[in-house]
LUMSELUM-190063 format. One line per 3 residues: number of its first residue (from 1); their letters; for each residue x, y, z of C-alpha. Coordinates in steps of 0.05 Angstrom, whole numbers, m for minus. Example, Ala and Ser with C-alpha at 12.3 -4.5 7.8 and 13.67 -1.06 7.14 Angstrom:
BEGIN
1	AS	246 m90 156 | 273 m21 143
! end
This chain:
BEGIN
1	MTD	1449 2165 m1926 | 1518 2140 m1936 | 1565 2191 m1970
4	LSV	1595 2153 m2030 | 1631 2213 m2056 | 1704 2213 m2073
7	SIG	1756 2266 m2101 | 1800 2234 m2154 | 1854 2273 m2193
10	GLQ	1821 2340 m2190 | 1750 2313 m2197 | 1696 2306 m2145
13	LEN	1655 2243 m2164 | 1586 2227 m2133 | 1610 2153 m2124
16	PVM	1677 2114 m2135 | 1647 2068 m2195 | 1662 2080 m2270
19	PAS	1670 2034 m2331 | 1743 2014 m2353 | 1759 2040 m2424
22	GTF	1741 1994 m2479 | 1678 1968 m2439 | 1630 2025 m2447
25	GEV	1593 2061 m2506 | 1537 2099 m2523 | 1491 2043 m2529
28	MVR	1497 2032 m2455 | 1446 2089 m2448 | 1394 2039 m2471
31	AID	1410 1993 m2411 | 1427 2034 m2352 | 1418 2104 m2320
34	INR	1492 2125 m2331 | 1477 2194 m2291 | 1488 2145 m2228
37	LGA	1557 2133 m2251 | 1616 2164 m2214 | 1648 2183 m2280
40	IVT	1647 2159 m2355 | 1712 2130 m2384 | 1706 2128 m2460
43	KTI	1737 2077 m2502 | 1814 2086 m2517 | 1826 2130 m2583
46	TED	1886 2145 m2622 | 1900 2202 m2666 | 1880 2170 m2730
49	VRE	1832 2119 m2754 | 1856 2048 m2732 | 1820 1984 m2751
52	GNP	1844 1946 m2695 | 1869 1869 m2695 | 1840 1819 m2741
55	PPR	1794 1761 m2719 | 1790 1717 m2677 | 1793 1774 m2620
58	LAE	1778 1737 m2560 | 1778 1674 m2522 | 1733 1656 m2463
61	FAD	1747 1615 m2403 | 1715 1591 m2340 | 1731 1655 m2304
64	ATL	1770 1699 m2350 | 1770 1726 m2426 | 1833 1737 m2467
67	FSI	1822 1796 m2513 | 1861 1821 m2572 | 1823 1877 m2599
70	GIP	1877 1921 m2620 | 1850 1991 m2599 | 1803 2003 m2663
73	SKG	1788 2079 m2667 | 1753 2127 m2710 | 1803 2181 m2692
76	VQH	1803 2242 m2651 | 1769 2286 m2696 | 1707 2239 m2689
79	YVE	1716 2234 m2613 | 1718 2310 m2608 | 1660 2325 m2655
82	TQV	1615 2263 m2639 | 1628 2228 m2574 | 1641 2289 m2533
85	PFY	1577 2327 m2547 | 1540 2261 m2535 | 1567 2250 m2467
88	RAF	1564 2323 m2445 | 1488 2313 m2436 | 1498 2271 m2377
91	RPP	1521 2286 m2306 | 1584 2244 m2291 | 1651 2274 m2312
94	LVA	1678 2250 m2378 | 1749 2219 m2376 | 1783 2213 m2446
97	SIS	1823 2151 m2452 | 1883 2162 m2504 | 1936 2120 m2531
100	ADT	1994 2137 m2580 | 2060 2105 m2608 | 2103 2161 m2586
103	VEG	2109 2216 m2533 | 2097 2270 m2578 | 2033 2229 m2604
106	FER	2008 2230 m2530 | 2028 2308 m2523 | 1984 2322 m2587
109	LAA	1929 2275 m2566 | 1928 2308 m2495 | 1918 2376 m2525
112	AVS	1869 2355 m2579 | 1817 2328 m2528 | 1824 2385 m2482
115	VPG	1758 2412 m2498 | 1695 2429 m2462 | 1657 2370 m2438
118	VAA	1724 2326 m2421 | 1740 2331 m2348 | 1801 2290 m2346
121	IEA	1851 2245 m2392 | 1869 2175 m2384 | 1937 2157 m2414
124	NVS	1936 2088 m2435 | 2012 2074 m2426 | 2003 1999 m2441
127	CPN	2012 2015 m2512 | 2079 2001 m2552 | 2130 2050 m2556
130	LRK	2156 2052 m2628 | 2225 2076 m2606 | 2235 2018 m2554
133	HGQ	2221 1964 m2607 | 2149 1960 m2587 | 2159 1953 m2510
136	AFG	2102 1988 m2478 | 2113 2052 m2447 | 2087 2028 m2381
139	MDA	2140 1978 m2377 | 2192 2030 m2368 | 2194 2078 m2313
142	HAT	2230 2136 m2350 | 2187 2128 m2412 | 2125 2132 m2370
145	QNV	2150 2194 m2333 | 2163 2225 m2405 | 2092 2215 m2424
148	VRA	2058 2243 m2365 | 2104 2302 m2366 | 2090 2315 m2441
151	MSA	2017 2310 m2430 | 2015 2351 m2376 | 2050 2406 m2410
154	ATT	1997 2402 m2467 | 1937 2408 m2425 | 1906 2436 m2357
157	LPI	1864 2380 m2350 | 1884 2324 m2297 | 1924 2264 m2324
160	WAK	1904 2194 m2301 | 1957 2143 m2318 | 1931 2075 m2333
163	LTP	1989 2025 m2317 | 2002 1955 m2343 | 2011 1903 m2295
166	NVG	2065 1866 m2338 | 2122 1893 m2301 | 2170 1867 m2247
169	DIG	2160 1931 m2196 | 2096 1965 m2209 | 2113 2012 m2151
172	EIA	2170 2039 m2190 | 2128 2054 m2251 | 2075 2087 m2207
175	RAA	2125 2135 m2175 | 2146 2151 m2246 | 2078 2172 m2270
178	EAG	2068 2213 m2203 | 2138 2249 m2213 | 2113 2262 m2283
181	GAQ	2052 2300 m2259 | 1996 2249 m2259 | 1942 2264 m2210
184	ALV	1915 2193 m2207 | 1939 2120 m2225 | 1889 2067 m2254
187	VAN	1916 2000 m2233 | 1917 1961 m2276 | 1907 1940 m2352
190	ALL	1901 1872 m2374 | 1954 1813 m2358 | 1989 1791 m2421
193	GMA	1967 1721 m2436 | 1959 1669 m2492 | 1918 1600 m2510
196	VDT	1923 1552 m2561 | 1868 1512 m2597 | 1887 1440 m2586
199	TTF	1842 1416 m2642 | 1871 1465 m2696 | 1936 1479 m2668
202	LPR	1922 1555 m2676 | 1930 1607 m2626 | 1862 1626 m2596
205	VAS	1870 1698 m2620 | 1901 1720 m2686 | 1956 1761 m2652
208	VTG	1978 1698 m2612 | 1978 1742 m2551 | 1924 1785 m2516
211	GLT	1901 1818 m2451 | 1872 1773 m2393 | 1813 1801 m2357
214	GPA	1755 1777 m2310 | 1749 1754 m2244 | 1808 1701 m2246
217	TRP	1856 1766 m2252 | 1827 1798 m2187 | 1878 1772 m2138
220	ILL	1944 1791 m2179 | 1914 1863 m2195 | 1890 1872 m2124
223	RMA	1958 1863 m2102 | 1986 1910 m2148 | 1937 1966 m2132
226	YQC	1956 1956 m2056 | 2028 1963 m2074 | 2013 2026 m2115
229	AQA	1974 2053 m2062 | 2038 2042 m2018 | 2082 2073 m2066
232	VSI	2051 2142 m2085 | 2006 2198 m2051 | 1962 2209 m2108
235	PVI	1895 2170 m2111 | 1899 2095 m2143 | 1838 2065 m2182
238	GCG	1832 1994 m2178 | 1816 1960 m2239 | 1813 1881 m2254
241	GIS	1765 1830 m2242 | 1712 1870 m2203 | 1644 1839 m2212
244	TAE	1612 1855 m2143 | 1608 1907 m2089 | 1649 1857 m2049
247	DAI	1704 1859 m2101 | 1703 1933 m2102 | 1705 1939 m2028
250	EYL	1770 1895 m2027 | 1803 1945 m2073 | 1782 1999 m2028
253	LAG	1808 1964 m1963 | 1870 1956 m1998 | 1880 2031 m2013
256	ARA	1844 2045 m2078 | 1799 2106 m2074 | 1756 2082 m2134
259	VQV	1743 2028 m2184 | 1737 2014 m2251 | 1691 1955 m2279
262	GTA	1706 1919 m2349 | 1684 1851 m2365 | 1631 1845 m2315
265	SFI	1593 1894 m2356 | 1592 1848 m2418 | 1557 1794 m2378
268	TPH	1516 1836 m2335 | 1500 1912 m2362 | 1473 1931 m2294
271	AML	1536 1907 m2262 | 1564 1981 m2245 | 1497 2001 m2215
274	NII	1491 1937 m2173 | 1559 1951 m2143 | 1541 2022 m2128
277	DGL	1478 1998 m2096 | 1519 1942 m2057 | 1572 1992 m2030
280	EAF	1515 2032 m2001 | 1484 1969 m1968 | 1554 1947 m1943
283	CEN	1561 2016 m1905 | 1490 2021 m1880 | 1495 1953 m1850
286	RGI	1562 1970 m1819 | 1543 2040 m1793 | 1595 2074 m1838
289	SRL	1574 2143 m1857 | 1628 2156 m1911 | 1654 2102 m1955
292	QDI	1721 2133 m1961 | 1734 2120 m1891 | 1749 2049 m1909
295	VGA	1800 2065 m1958 | 1865 2030 m1935 | 1832 2004 m1872
298	MKR	1855 1933 m1885 | 1880 1898 m1820 | 1938 1853 m1812
301	HAP	1936 1785 m1780 | 1975 1780 m1714 | 2034 1738 m1711
304	LAF	2021 1670 m1676 | 2049 1657 m1609 | 2088 1594 m1604
307	PGV	2114 1585 m1530 | 2194 1576 m1528 | 2199 1592 m1604
310	NQS	2240 1653 m1630 | 2189 1696 m1663 | 2233 1743 m1699
313	FLG	2227 1703 m1767 | 2155 1728 m1764 | 2175 1799 m1779
! end
């Protein structure tokens, strides 16, 4: 039998498949056996109650979806008193995803969710920094490092930093998160996008811009996961456009040690279980005893040989 287990940021997981924050809830217990998941990542919460963005909140395309949900939240007290006890009954480790507008807010939330039943904390640094005119923490290396450092001082739980792809050099942000004390990176959140209704002349989502997710984003986010795996020594969790086992294998070959599945679960509730089964079948068909043996195993094409031509330009 294939060994699908993986060690991620201080946690030992039975397999590398878990939900992306915001795409999983208690109702999923009616659809799948969640004990089969590698970990459970809950919807991002904030310190206080938040309503989220006004509708319309999403726009669908052939191979992607534009979301502008706005992180609605029932607050940290509800999370600790209601959601944590619910998930404590299941075997996979629970990862609490948190968001705040200030470094101090992240610090307080990290301390507040450090309760029995929570195994790790995912810092959603894609949220706006109120002291930087709304620029996301994850867009700035110094701000990212400060958030992770403050959280690390407030809790003994492992910190996973969920990075934004809306940056010029994601490797720089990855290194900053690692320097701040992150024990794993989630790469990455949604791409910033927009769409306009040509009939009404209105933006397709009320907030004008939103996060683009789905299969169309995978080549971009796969590239970023690869760059982060090259830049840091801590584990990278690939996230973006993963619908099948083959998609997940791409991320593993590029250097990610685990994956998060989001939009696919809205379309096919069993998507994560299908991916787990597909990973096992892939390994069995190829005689691979440990799935983690393929992490970073991507090969490179040999340069083409052109007789009489200087090959130095090929690198």
